[in-house]
N, CA, C and O atoms as a GROMACS GRO file, in nm:
protein
  332
    1MET      N    1  -2.111   1.634   1.392
    1MET     CA    2  -2.206   1.508   1.323
    1MET      C    3  -2.132   1.392   1.243
    1MET      O    4  -2.050   1.412   1.153
    2ALA      N    5  -2.174   1.265   1.292
    2ALA     CA    6  -2.109   1.157   1.233
    2ALA      C    7  -2.163   1.114   1.103
    2ALA      O    8  -2.281   1.126   1.072
    3THR      N    9  -2.060   1.055   1.018
    3THR     CA   10  -2.083   1.025   0.865
    3THR      C   11  -2.069   0.876   0.892
    3THR      O   12  -1.988   0.824   0.967
    4ILE      N   13  -2.179   0.805   0.804
    4ILE     CA   14  -2.142   0.670   0.799
    4ILE      C   15  -2.087   0.604   0.671
    4ILE      O   16  -2.159   0.608   0.570
    5THR      N   17  -1.980   0.549   0.665
    5THR     CA   18  -1.943   0.493   0.520
    5THR      C   19  -1.935   0.333   0.537
    5THR      O   20  -1.928   0.258   0.634
    6LYS      N   21  -1.939   0.315   0.402
    6LYS     CA   22  -1.938   0.159   0.395
    6LYS      C   23  -1.824   0.097   0.318
    6LYS      O   24  -1.808   0.149   0.207
    7GLU      N   25  -1.747   0.008   0.345
    7GLU     CA   26  -1.657  -0.057   0.278
    7GLU      C   27  -1.673  -0.214   0.275
    7GLU      O   28  -1.718  -0.270   0.375
    8THR      N   29  -1.642  -0.281   0.174
    8THR     CA   30  -1.639  -0.392   0.133
    8THR      C   31  -1.493  -0.459   0.094
    8THR      O   32  -1.414  -0.419   0.008
    9PHE      N   33  -1.479  -0.588   0.195
    9PHE     CA   34  -1.359  -0.639   0.167
    9PHE      C   35  -1.390  -0.832   0.107
    9PHE      O   36  -1.469  -0.916   0.151
   10LYS      N   37  -1.314  -0.838   0.022
   10LYS     CA   38  -1.329  -0.993  -0.030
   10LYS      C   39  -1.232  -1.066   0.026
   10LYS      O   40  -1.113  -1.037   0.011
   11VAL      N   41  -1.284  -1.197   0.114
   11VAL     CA   42  -1.186  -1.277   0.184
   11VAL      C   43  -1.195  -1.412   0.150
   11VAL      O   44  -1.282  -1.448   0.072
   12GLN      N   45  -1.114  -1.493   0.200
   12GLN     CA   46  -1.135  -1.657   0.174
   12GLN      C   47  -1.140  -1.680   0.289
   12GLN      O   48  -1.083  -1.613   0.375
   13GLY      N   49  -1.230  -1.812   0.317
   13GLY     CA   50  -1.288  -1.872   0.420
   13GLY      C   51  -1.214  -1.851   0.556
   13GLY      O   52  -1.266  -1.807   0.658
   14GLU      N   53  -1.090  -1.889   0.541
   14GLU     CA   54  -1.003  -1.911   0.663
   14GLU      C   55  -0.948  -1.773   0.725
   14GLU      O   56  -0.910  -1.752   0.840
   15LYS      N   57  -0.954  -1.691   0.621
   15LYS     CA   58  -0.913  -1.537   0.666
   15LYS      C   59  -1.041  -1.455   0.744
   15LYS      O   60  -1.018  -1.364   0.823
   16VAL      N   61  -1.160  -1.495   0.714
   16VAL     CA   62  -1.275  -1.408   0.791
   16VAL      C   63  -1.248  -1.388   0.920
   16VAL      O   64  -1.240  -1.274   0.967
   17LEU      N   65  -1.230  -1.490   0.985
   17LEU     CA   66  -1.182  -1.480   1.137
   17LEU      C   67  -1.086  -1.342   1.160
   17LEU      O   68  -1.123  -1.243   1.222
   18ASN      N   69  -0.979  -1.356   1.106
   18ASN     CA   70  -0.851  -1.262   1.134
   18ASN      C   71  -0.918  -1.130   1.087
   18ASN      O   72  -0.906  -1.037   1.166
   19LYS      N   73  -0.985  -1.108   0.976
   19LYS     CA   74  -1.032  -1.001   0.946
   19LYS      C   75  -1.131  -0.941   1.019
   19LYS      O   76  -1.130  -0.818   1.011
   20VAL      N   77  -1.222  -0.991   1.093
   20VAL     CA   78  -1.319  -0.952   1.176
   20VAL      C   79  -1.251  -0.891   1.278
   20VAL      O   80  -1.269  -0.774   1.312
   21LYS      N   81  -1.151  -0.992   1.340
   21LYS     CA   82  -1.080  -0.972   1.434
   21LYS      C   83  -1.016  -0.814   1.435
   21LYS      O   84  -1.034  -0.727   1.520
   22GLU      N   85  -0.948  -0.810   1.333
   22GLU     CA   86  -0.883  -0.671   1.262
   22GLU      C   87  -0.987  -0.563   1.278
   22GLU      O   88  -0.947  -0.467   1.344
   23LEU      N   89  -1.101  -0.555   1.236
   23LEU     CA   90  -1.186  -0.466   1.215
   23LEU      C   91  -1.235  -0.428   1.311
   23LEU      O   92  -1.256  -0.306   1.312
   24VAL      N   93  -1.278  -0.510   1.441
   24VAL     CA   94  -1.307  -0.488   1.556
   24VAL      C   95  -1.234  -0.393   1.672
   24VAL      O   96  -1.286  -0.311   1.748
   25LYS      N   97  -1.069  -0.443   1.654
   25LYS     CA   98  -0.954  -0.360   1.686
   25LYS      C   99  -0.982  -0.214   1.664
   25LYS      O  100  -0.997  -0.136   1.758
   26GLU      N  101  -0.989  -0.177   1.537
   26GLU     CA  102  -0.995  -0.044   1.493
   26GLU      C  103  -1.082   0.064   1.554
   26GLU      O  104  -1.058   0.184   1.562
   27GLY      N  105  -1.187  -0.004   1.595
   27GLY     CA  106  -1.270   0.083   1.705
   27GLY      C  107  -1.382   0.159   1.643
   27GLY      O  108  -1.490   0.170   1.701
   28ASN      N  109  -1.358   0.210   1.527
   28ASN     CA  110  -1.485   0.314   1.443
   28ASN      C  111  -1.556   0.254   1.364
   28ASN      O  112  -1.603   0.309   1.264
   29VAL      N  113  -1.584   0.096   1.406
   29VAL     CA  114  -1.703   0.007   1.316
   29VAL      C  115  -1.794  -0.001   1.401
   29VAL      O  116  -1.775   0.002   1.522
   30ARG      N  117  -1.932  -0.015   1.329
   30ARG     CA  118  -2.056   0.022   1.355
   30ARG      C  119  -2.126  -0.097   1.347
   30ARG      O  120  -2.194  -0.123   1.446
   31LYS      N  121  -2.128  -0.176   1.256
   31LYS     CA  122  -2.172  -0.281   1.175
   31LYS      C  123  -2.067  -0.382   1.109
   31LYS      O  124  -1.974  -0.336   1.044
   32ILE      N  125  -2.081  -0.505   1.124
   32ILE     CA  126  -2.045  -0.586   1.016
   32ILE      C  127  -2.125  -0.687   0.945
   32ILE      O  128  -2.214  -0.743   1.008
   33SER      N  129  -2.103  -0.718   0.820
   33SER     CA  130  -2.222  -0.791   0.778
   33SER      C  131  -2.122  -0.886   0.688
   33SER      O  132  -2.023  -0.834   0.636
   34ILE      N  133  -2.147  -1.014   0.671
   34ILE     CA  134  -2.040  -1.155   0.557
   34ILE      C  135  -2.142  -1.188   0.507
   34ILE      O  136  -2.245  -1.222   0.567
   35HIS      N  137  -2.120  -1.180   0.362
   35HIS     CA  138  -2.222  -1.236   0.250
   35HIS      C  139  -2.128  -1.330   0.197
   35HIS      O  140  -2.007  -1.334   0.219
   36GLU      N  141  -2.203  -1.414   0.118
   36GLU     CA  142  -2.174  -1.506   0.022
   36GLU      C  143  -2.144  -1.461  -0.085
   36GLU      O  144  -2.186  -1.348  -0.111
   37LYS      N  145  -2.060  -1.533  -0.187
   37LYS     CA  146  -2.003  -1.486  -0.326
   37LYS      C  147  -2.110  -1.425  -0.409
   37LYS      O  148  -2.084  -1.348  -0.501
   38ASP      N  149  -2.234  -1.459  -0.374
   38ASP     CA  150  -2.381  -1.441  -0.455
   38ASP      C  151  -2.436  -1.333  -0.409
   38ASP      O  152  -2.520  -1.270  -0.472
   39GLY      N  153  -2.388  -1.297  -0.279
   39GLY     CA  154  -2.452  -1.141  -0.228
   39GLY      C  155  -2.537  -1.173  -0.102
   39GLY      O  156  -2.552  -1.083  -0.020
   40ARG      N  157  -2.601  -1.307  -0.079
   40ARG     CA  158  -2.656  -1.359   0.025
   40ARG      C  159  -2.601  -1.325   0.176
   40ARG      O  160  -2.494  -1.368   0.218
   41GLU      N  161  -2.681  -1.250   0.242
   41GLU     CA  162  -2.601  -1.207   0.407
   41GLU      C  163  -2.591  -1.342   0.458
   41GLU      O  164  -2.697  -1.405   0.444
   42LEU      N  165  -2.506  -1.402   0.508
   42LEU     CA  166  -2.470  -1.504   0.620
   42LEU      C  167  -2.497  -1.464   0.744
   42LEU      O  168  -2.577  -1.530   0.811
   43MET      N  169  -2.440  -1.359   0.794
   43MET     CA  170  -2.437  -1.323   0.922
   43MET      C  171  -2.408  -1.156   0.952
   43MET      O  172  -2.336  -1.094   0.874
   44SER      N  173  -2.457  -1.101   1.045
   44SER     CA  174  -2.459  -0.942   1.063
   44SER      C  175  -2.470  -0.932   1.213
   44SER      O  176  -2.537  -1.007   1.283
   45PHE      N  177  -2.394  -0.826   1.257
   45PHE     CA  178  -2.356  -0.794   1.382
   45PHE      C  179  -2.297  -0.662   1.410
   45PHE      O  180  -2.193  -0.614   1.365
   46PRO      N  181  -2.410  -0.595   1.518
   46PRO     CA  182  -2.355  -0.458   1.532
   46PRO      C  183  -2.271  -0.461   1.655
   46PRO      O  184  -2.280  -0.541   1.748
   47LEU      N  185  -2.164  -0.336   1.638
   47LEU     CA  186  -2.057  -0.312   1.730
   47LEU      C  187  -2.092  -0.221   1.829
   47LEU      O  188  -2.186  -0.145   1.805
   48SER      N  189  -2.050  -0.215   1.908
   48SER     CA  190  -2.052  -0.072   2.002
   48SER      C  191  -1.920  -0.032   2.091
   48SER      O  192  -1.848  -0.130   2.113
   49LEU      N  193  -1.881   0.073   2.138
   49LEU     CA  194  -1.731   0.104   2.198
   49LEU      C  195  -1.707  -0.011   2.298
   49LEU      O  196  -1.594  -0.058   2.307
   50GLY      N  197  -1.806  -0.057   2.373
   50GLY     CA  198  -1.772  -0.114   2.490
   50GLY      C  199  -1.761  -0.287   2.443
   50GLY      O  200  -1.744  -0.378   2.524
   51VAL      N  201  -1.770  -0.298   2.349
   51VAL     CA  202  -1.778  -0.436   2.289
   51VAL      C  203  -1.638  -0.512   2.275
   51VAL      O  204  -1.574  -0.493   2.171
   52VAL      N  205  -1.585  -0.597   2.375
   52VAL     CA  206  -1.481  -0.664   2.411
   52VAL      C  207  -1.469  -0.785   2.466
   52VAL      O  208  -1.565  -0.816   2.537
   53GLY      N  209  -1.367  -0.879   2.455
   53GLY     CA  210  -1.354  -1.005   2.534
   53GLY      C  211  -1.498  -1.079   2.556
   53GLY      O  212  -1.582  -1.071   2.466
   54ALA      N  213  -1.520  -1.142   2.662
   54ALA     CA  214  -1.613  -1.230   2.673
   54ALA      C  215  -1.759  -1.206   2.613
   54ALA      O  216  -1.836  -1.298   2.584
   55VAL      N  217  -1.789  -1.053   2.596
   55VAL     CA  218  -1.912  -1.055   2.544
   55VAL      C  219  -1.927  -1.061   2.388
   55VAL      O  220  -2.032  -1.074   2.324
   56PHE      N  221  -1.780  -1.045   2.335
   56PHE     CA  222  -1.763  -1.049   2.182
   56PHE      C  223  -1.763  -1.199   2.148
   56PHE      O  224  -1.817  -1.240   2.045
   57ALA      N  225  -1.679  -1.309   2.266
   57ALA     CA  226  -1.667  -1.425   2.232
   57ALA      C  227  -1.753  -1.482   2.148
   57ALA      O  228  -1.708  -1.512   2.037
   58PRO      N  229  -1.895  -1.511   2.178
   58PRO     CA  230  -1.973  -1.593   2.111
   58PRO      C  231  -1.993  -1.564   1.966
   58PRO      O  232  -2.009  -1.651   1.881
   59VAL      N  233  -1.993  -1.438   1.947
   59VAL     CA  234  -1.938  -1.390   1.800
   59VAL      C  235  -1.862  -1.406   1.723
   59VAL      O  236  -1.891  -1.411   1.603
   60LEU      N  237  -1.730  -1.421   1.773
   60LEU     CA  238  -1.594  -1.476   1.704
   60LEU      C  239  -1.614  -1.629   1.704
   60LEU      O  240  -1.595  -1.688   1.598
   61ALA      N  241  -1.641  -1.679   1.782
   61ALA     CA  242  -1.684  -1.836   1.775
   61ALA      C  243  -1.791  -1.864   1.626
   61ALA      O  244  -1.742  -1.926   1.532
   62ALA      N  245  -1.912  -1.820   1.619
   62ALA     CA  246  -1.978  -1.815   1.499
   62ALA      C  247  -1.901  -1.766   1.384
   62ALA      O  248  -1.916  -1.827   1.278
   63VAL      N  249  -1.832  -1.680   1.387
   63VAL     CA  250  -1.753  -1.629   1.268
   63VAL      C  251  -1.667  -1.764   1.202
   63VAL      O  252  -1.668  -1.804   1.086
   64GLY      N  253  -1.594  -1.817   1.319
   64GLY     CA  254  -1.471  -1.934   1.299
   64GLY      C  255  -1.548  -2.034   1.254
   64GLY      O  256  -1.495  -2.115   1.178
   65ALA      N  257  -1.693  -2.051   1.291
   65ALA     CA  258  -1.773  -2.191   1.228
   65ALA      C  259  -1.786  -2.161   1.107
   65ALA      O  260  -1.750  -2.240   1.019
   66LEU      N  261  -1.828  -2.067   1.086
   66LEU     CA  262  -1.900  -1.981   0.928
   66LEU      C  263  -1.769  -1.992   0.828
   66LEU      O  264  -1.768  -2.059   0.724
   67ALA      N  265  -1.682  -1.931   0.867
   67ALA     CA  266  -1.508  -1.940   0.811
   67ALA      C  267  -1.489  -2.097   0.752
   67ALA      O  268  -1.452  -2.122   0.637
   68ALA      N  269  -1.520  -2.191   0.848
   68ALA     CA  270  -1.485  -2.316   0.812
   68ALA      C  271  -1.561  -2.396   0.709
   68ALA      O  272  -1.519  -2.494   0.648
   69LEU      N  273  -1.700  -2.331   0.698
   69LEU     CA  274  -1.789  -2.400   0.572
   69LEU      C  275  -1.806  -2.312   0.488
   69LEU      O  276  -1.904  -2.341   0.420
   70ILE      N  277  -1.740  -2.179   0.445
   70ILE     CA  278  -1.740  -2.140   0.302
   70ILE      C  279  -1.650  -2.094   0.259
   70ILE      O  280  -1.569  -2.050   0.339
   71GLY      N  281  -1.621  -2.080   0.109
   71GLY     CA  282  -1.494  -2.042   0.057
   71GLY      C  283  -1.502  -1.882   0.032
   71GLY      O  284  -1.485  -1.805   0.127
   72GLU      N  285  -1.522  -1.845  -0.071
   72GLU     CA  286  -1.481  -1.680  -0.083
   72GLU      C  287  -1.643  -1.606  -0.007
   72GLU      O  288  -1.756  -1.652  -0.025
   73CYS      N  289  -1.613  -1.500   0.065
   73CYS     CA  290  -1.709  -1.417   0.068
   73CYS      C  291  -1.646  -1.280   0.069
   73CYS      O  292  -1.527  -1.263   0.041
   74SER      N  293  -1.729  -1.183   0.102
   74SER     CA  294  -1.721  -1.077   0.173
   74SER      C  295  -1.773  -1.014   0.269
   74SER      O  296  -1.894  -1.021   0.287
   75ILE      N  297  -1.689  -0.938   0.351
   75ILE     CA  298  -1.735  -0.830   0.469
   75ILE      C  299  -1.740  -0.709   0.454
   75ILE      O  300  -1.646  -0.633   0.432
   76THR      N  301  -1.894  -0.677   0.472
   76THR     CA  302  -1.911  -0.526   0.469
   76THR      C  303  -1.921  -0.458   0.598
   76THR      O  304  -1.985  -0.499   0.695
   77VAL      N  305  -1.833  -0.319   0.591
   77VAL     CA  306  -1.811  -0.263   0.725
   77VAL      C  307  -1.914  -0.162   0.701
   77VAL      O  308  -1.947  -0.141   0.585
   78GLU      N  309  -1.984  -0.075   0.827
   78GLU     CA  310  -2.016   0.030   0.857
   78GLU      C  311  -1.921   0.105   0.924
   78GLU      O  312  -1.879   0.055   1.029
   79ARG      N  313  -1.872   0.220   0.888
   79ARG     CA  314  -1.798   0.264   0.971
   79ARG      C  315  -1.852   0.409   1.009
   79ARG      O  316  -1.906   0.479   0.923
   80GLU      N  317  -1.834   0.450   1.140
   80GLU     CA  318  -1.852   0.594   1.162
   80GLU      C  319  -1.737   0.702   1.166
   80GLU      O  320  -1.640   0.701   1.242
   81GLU      N  321  -1.763   0.781   1.083
   81GLU     CA  322  -1.627   0.889   1.088
   81GLU      C  323  -1.694   1.008   1.136
   81GLU      O  324  -1.804   1.046   1.095
   82LYS      N  325  -1.621   1.069   1.229
   82LYS     CA  326  -1.673   1.209   1.310
   82LYS      C  327  -1.612   1.330   1.228
   82LYS      O  328  -1.498   1.346   1.187
   83SER      N  329  -1.707   1.398   1.219
   83SER     CA  330  -1.670   1.538   1.104
   83SER      C  331  -1.631   1.635   1.182
   83SER      O  332  -1.599   1.743   1.134
   0.00000   0.00000   0.00000
């Protein structure tokens, strides 16, 4: 049975896109949410094992645009840990 864990990272706007790409490459991420400093959710997207390349490109473009507009934010990651 799989266990879902959450982890939060604080990042500056220009580093958001790189952090999201790094998390996607890890492969065990189920969902990524980006929140403003005050806790308000700006963007949230689920991931599945088959999400790569052209299918994920529009999401990365949106994250890049968002990163250009915000300062400090947090990224919350839901991971699926196999037991």
